[in-house]
C-alpha positions in Angstrom: -17.6 4.2 -9.9 -17.2 7.9 -8.9 -14.7 7.7 -6.0 -16.2 8.8 -2.7 -14.3 11.4 -0.2 -13.3 11.3 3.6 -11.8 14.5 5.0 -10.9 14.5 8.6 -9.5 17.2 10.0 -8.1 18.4 13.6 -9.5 20.6 15.7 -8.2 20.3 18.5 -5.7 18.2 20.4 -8.6 14.4 20.1 -10.7 16.8 18.6 -11.7 16.2 14.8 -14.3 17.0 12.1 -15.0 15.0 9.2 -16.9 15.3 5.8 -17.7 12.4 4.3 -19.2 12.7 1.0 -21.0 9.5 -1.1 -21.6 9.2 -4.9 -25.5 9.6 -5.1 -28.2 9.9 -7.9 -30.8 11.3 -7.2 -31.7 10.6 -3.4 -29.5 7.1 -3.8 -26.3 6.7 -2.2 -23.7 4.0 -3.3 -24.1 1.5 0.4 -20.7 2.2 1.7 -20.2 4.8 5.3 -17.2 5.2 6.8 -16.4 3.5 10.0 -14.3 5.0 12.4 -12.6 3.3 15.5 -14.7 2.5 18.1 -12.6 4.9 20.5 -13.9 8.2 18.5 -17.1 9.1 20.0 -19.7 12.1 17.8 -20.0 14.4 19.8 -23.3 15.8 18.1 -25.5 14.6 15.0 -23.8 14.1 11.8 -25.6 17.6 9.5 -26.4 15.0 5.9 -27.7 16.5 3.0 -27.3 15.4 -1.0 -25.5 18.4 -3.4 -24.1 18.7 -6.9 -24.3 14.1 -7.2 -23.5 13.6 -3.5 -24.5 12.3 -0.8 -22.6 13.9 2.9 -22.3 14.5 6.5 -20.5 16.0 8.9 -20.1 15.7 12.3 -17.1 16.5 15.2 -15.5 14.0 17.6 -13.9 13.1 19.6 -11.0 11.0 19.8 -8.9 9.5 22.5 -5.5 9.4 22.1 -6.2 11.0 18.6 -6.0 8.3 15.4 -2.2 7.2 15.3 -2.1 3.7 15.2 -6.1 3.8 14.7 -7.5 2.1 12.0 -10.1 3.8 9.6 -12.7 1.4 7.6 -15.2 1.4 4.9 -18.0 -0.8 5.2 -19.2 -1.8 2.3 -16.3 -1.3 -0.1 -15.8 -4.6 -1.0 -18.6 -5.3 -3.2 -18.1 -1.9 -4.6 -16.5 -0.9 -7.8 -15.0 2.4 -5.9 -12.1 3.6 -4.5 -12.1 5.7 -1.6 -9.9 9.1 -1.1 -8.9 9.4 2.7 -7.0 12.5 3.6 -6.4 13.6 7.0 -4.7 16.5 8.1 -3.3 17.4 11.4 -2.6 20.5 13.2 0.5 21.3 12.0 -0.7 21.6 8.7 0.9 17.8 7.7 -1.6 15.5 6.0 -2.2 11.7 5.4 -4.2 10.4 2.2 -4.9 7.0 1.2 -6.9 5.3 -1.4 -9.0 3.1 -0.9 -10.3 0.4 -2.6 -12.5 -3.1 -3.4 -9.0 -4.8 -2.1 -8.0 -3.1 0.9 -10.8 -1.2 2.5 -9.2 -0.4 5.6 -6.9 2.4 6.4 -4.5 2.4 9.8 -3.8 5.9 10.0 -0.2 6.0 10.3 0.3 10.0 10.8 2.0 12.6 9.4 3.3 11.3 6.1 6.3 13.4 3.8 5.2 15.4 1.5 6.8 13.3 -1.0 4.3 10.5 0.2 1.5 12.6 -0.7 3.0 13.8 -3.5 3.1 10.1 -4.4 0.0 9.0 -3.5 -1.6 11.3 -5.9 0.8 10.4 -8.3 -0.4 7.0 -8.2 -4.1 7.7 -8.3 -3.9 9.8 -11.3 -1.7 7.5 -13.5 -4.8 5.0 -13.0 -7.1 7.5 -13.2 -5.5 8.0 -16.8 -4.9 5.0 -17.7 -8.9 3.1 -16.6 -10.3 6.2 -17.4 -12.6 5.2 -21.1 -12.9 9.0 -21.6 -8.9 9.8 -21.3 -8.0 6.2 -23.8 -10.8 7.3 -26.7 -9.4 11.1 -26.5 -5.8 9.9 -26.5 -6.9 7.8 -30.2 -8.9 10.4 -31.5 -5.0 12.3 -30.8 -3.9 9.3 -32.7 -6.1 9.9 -35.8 -5.4 13.6 -35.5 -2.1 14.0 -35.4 0.1 12.7 -37.9 3.5 13.2 -37.1 4.9 10.8 -34.3 6.7 13.8 -32.7 3.7 16.1 -32.2 1.9 13.8 -31.0 4.6 12.8 -28.2 4.6 17.0 -26.9 1.1 16.8 -27.0 0.0 14.7 -24.8 1.6 15.5 -22.1 1.2 18.4 -22.7 -2.8 18.5 -22.5 -1.9 16.1 -19.1 -0.3 18.8 -17.4 -2.6 20.8 -18.1 -5.3 19.1 -17.4 -3.8 18.8 -14.1 -2.6 22.1 -13.6 -6.9 22.7 -14.3 -7.4 20.1 -11.5 -5.2 21.5 -8.8 -6.7 25.0 -9.2 -10.3 23.7 -9.4 -9.7 21.6 -6.5 -7.5 24.2 -5.3 -10.3 26.7 -4.7 -8.7 29.2 -7.3 -10.3 28.2 -10.5 -14.4 27.8 -10.7 -16.9 27.3 -13.3 -20.9 28.8 -12.8 
């Protein structure tokens, strides 16, 4: 149920580096595959491996006329119980972020998004994670049993959420890490 991650970075006009990470257990990986537009041609064989519970592939592609207006498809996603976070970063620093799931395994690349569009994607992803993750639900249930004062409970849950978000962002951006 861990999500997969597709990271595409524009290196120069029509040239992109691709990182595809899929959850793995030992040597077994989840059976989903990123399919870029047919116009994109791989420049060399992908470098692949398994690292920290994930199968990864890295490769570079040449996409004449870029990616805007093209479709990226995640084959096999319809039969899975996982999501794929897709992040496309353009040379100017702008990004497009999308969450694909079994009900919508296709991304039509729109180009750069506003900061608010990217933030909205992450906020909805976070809300879904909080409301559907057993660990978060059990934590809130434990707080309800441990904290008798309702006002203190109302303050504690958002404080934990903010602290959790800060540490998650710090880890994702490389500012925080554990050995």
